[in-house]
C-alpha positions as CSV (number, residue, x, y, z in Angstrom):
1,M,-12.4,-24.7,28.0
2,G,-11.4,-22.5,25.0
3,R,-12.7,-22.7,21.5
4,W,-10.5,-24.6,19.1
5,R,-9.9,-22.9,15.8
6,P,-8.0,-24.5,12.9
7,P,-4.8,-22.7,12.1
8,A,-5.1,-19.9,9.6
9,E,-3.8,-20.4,6.1
10,K,-0.3,-19.0,5.6
11,S,-0.6,-15.7,3.8
12,T,2.0,-14.6,1.3
13,A,4.7,-12.4,3.0
14,L,5.0,-9.8,0.2
15,I,4.2,-6.2,0.5
16,T,4.7,-3.0,-1.5
17,R,7.1,-0.3,-0.2
18,A,4.1,2.1,0.5
19,G,2.3,-0.7,2.4
20,H,5.4,-1.5,4.5
21,D,5.8,2.2,5.4
22,R,2.1,2.4,6.4
23,L,2.5,-0.6,8.8
24,K,5.7,0.8,10.2
25,A,4.0,4.2,10.8
26,E,1.0,2.5,12.5
27,L,3.4,0.5,14.8
28,D,5.3,3.7,15.6
29,E,2.1,5.6,16.3
30,L,0.7,2.9,18.6
31,W,3.9,2.4,20.5
32,R,5.0,6.1,20.9
33,V,1.7,8.0,21.0
34,R,-1.4,5.9,21.8
35,R,0.0,3.4,24.3
36,P,1.5,6.1,26.6
37,E,-1.8,8.1,26.5
38,V,-3.7,4.9,27.5
39,V,-1.2,4.0,30.2
40,K,-1.5,7.5,31.7
41,A,-5.3,7.3,31.6
42,L,-5.3,3.9,33.1
43,A,-3.1,5.1,36.0
44,A,-5.5,8.0,36.6
45,A,-8.5,5.6,36.6
46,A,-6.7,3.2,39.0
47,A,-6.0,6.0,41.4
48,E,-9.7,6.7,41.7
49,G,-10.1,3.8,44.1
50,D,-12.3,0.6,43.9
51,R,-11.4,-1.0,40.5
52,S,-14.2,-3.5,40.5
53,E,-16.9,-0.9,39.8
54,N,-14.7,1.5,37.8
55,A,-15.8,1.5,34.2
56,E,-13.0,3.8,33.1
57,Y,-10.4,1.5,34.5
58,T,-12.0,-1.6,32.8
59,Y,-12.3,0.3,29.5
60,R,-8.6,1.4,29.6
61,K,-7.4,-2.1,30.5
62,K,-9.2,-3.5,27.5
63,Q,-7.9,-0.7,25.3
64,L,-4.3,-1.3,26.4
65,G,-4.7,-5.0,25.7
66,E,-5.9,-4.3,22.2
67,I,-3.0,-1.9,21.5
68,D,-0.5,-4.4,22.9
69,R,-2.0,-7.2,20.8
70,R,-1.7,-5.1,17.6
71,V,1.8,-4.0,18.5
72,R,2.8,-7.7,19.0
73,Y,1.2,-8.7,15.7
74,L,2.8,-5.8,13.7
75,S,6.3,-6.4,15.2
76,K,6.2,-10.1,14.2
77,R,4.6,-9.4,10.8
78,L,7.1,-6.7,9.8
79,E,10.0,-9.1,10.4
80,Q,8.4,-11.7,8.0
81,L,7.4,-9.4,5.2
82,K,9.5,-9.0,2.0
83,V,9.2,-5.6,0.3
84,V,8.8,-5.8,-3.4
85,D,9.7,-2.4,-4.9
86,T,10.8,-3.3,-8.4
87,A,8.7,-4.3,-11.4
88,P,9.2,-7.7,-12.8
89,S,11.4,-8.1,-15.9
90,D,8.4,-9.1,-18.0
91,R,6.1,-6.0,-17.6
92,D,3.5,-7.5,-20.0
93,A,2.5,-10.3,-17.7
94,V,0.5,-10.1,-14.4
95,F,2.6,-10.4,-11.3
96,F,2.6,-8.9,-7.8
97,G,2.1,-5.1,-7.8
98,A,0.4,-5.1,-11.2
99,E,-2.6,-2.9,-11.8
100,V,-4.8,-4.9,-14.1
101,E,-7.9,-3.8,-16.1
102,L,-10.3,-6.6,-16.8
103,E,-13.4,-7.0,-19.0
104,D,-16.2,-9.2,-17.7
105,M,-16.9,-11.5,-20.7
106,A,-20.6,-11.9,-19.8
107,S,-21.5,-8.2,-19.3
108,G,-18.7,-6.3,-21.0
109,E,-18.1,-4.3,-17.8
110,L,-14.6,-3.0,-17.2
111,V,-13.1,-3.4,-13.7
112,R,-9.6,-2.4,-12.4
113,F,-7.7,-4.2,-9.7
114,R,-4.2,-3.9,-8.2
115,I,-2.5,-7.0,-6.8
116,V,-1.0,-6.3,-3.4
117,G,0.0,-8.2,-0.3
118,P,-2.6,-9.5,2.2
119,D,-1.8,-6.8,4.7
120,E,-2.7,-3.9,2.4
121,T,-5.9,-5.0,0.7
122,D,-8.5,-2.3,0.2
123,A,-11.8,-3.2,-1.6
124,K,-12.7,0.5,-2.1
125,R,-9.5,1.2,-4.0
126,G,-9.7,-2.1,-5.9
127,W,-6.6,-3.6,-4.2
128,I,-6.9,-7.3,-3.9
129,S,-4.6,-9.8,-2.1
130,I,-2.3,-11.9,-4.1
131,D,-3.8,-14.8,-2.2
132,A,-7.3,-14.0,-3.5
133,P,-8.8,-16.5,-6.0
134,L,-9.2,-13.8,-8.7
135,A,-5.5,-12.7,-8.3
136,R,-4.3,-16.3,-8.4
137,A,-6.3,-16.9,-11.6
138,M,-4.8,-14.0,-13.4
139,L,-1.1,-14.5,-12.4
140,K,1.2,-14.8,-15.4
141,K,-1.6,-13.9,-17.9
142,R,-1.0,-11.2,-20.5
143,V,-3.1,-8.6,-22.4
144,D,-5.8,-10.3,-24.5
145,D,-5.6,-13.5,-22.4
146,D,-8.9,-14.7,-21.0
147,F,-9.4,-16.8,-17.9
148,E,-11.9,-18.1,-15.4
149,A,-11.9,-17.1,-11.8
150,P,-13.7,-19.2,-9.1
151,L,-15.5,-16.4,-7.1
152,P,-17.9,-16.9,-4.2
153,G,-20.8,-15.9,-6.5
154,G,-19.8,-18.5,-9.1
155,T,-17.2,-18.8,-11.8
156,V,-16.6,-15.6,-13.8
157,R,-14.8,-15.2,-17.1
158,Y,-12.5,-12.2,-17.7
159,A,-10.3,-10.9,-20.4
160,I,-7.2,-8.9,-19.6
161,V,-7.4,-5.4,-21.2
162,A,-4.3,-3.7,-19.7
163,V,-1.4,-4.4,-17.3
164,A,0.6,-1.6,-15.6
165,Y,3.1,-1.4,-12.7
166,P,2.5,1.9,-10.9
167,D,4.8,3.2,-8.1
168,V,7.6,0.8,-9.1
């Protein structure tokens, strides 16, 4: 009997041009480079004889399954995504693709985030998903607006210091 999981929340199907190109390149690399290498190694491992005790064969089968799963996901996801490569007409408000500088009202600390699609989030770079609570809270706000964001550590109050649209 399998484990039942509730269906995942629908994620927004928006992506930047650079993010779309990265996903396409990953799909191409998996399909044209990595998969043929693994298939060749799998065939060599299978030729060694008894597969029940062949660790190399088991490892390569598992690796091939992971590659195929990722290829299937990327193929379906790339069809669904809508590339946003133009800035909104109102560049003073926060929308998808915006790079936003915020001031924490409690500590005065400045932080910078970029609102991107769920497939290209990167915490180290400060790229947050448009589906994240912080991004949702700041959408349509302008410079000098303040807002509250329900974060896992509690509600935080921010003021918008700057809004820019890079790479668009």
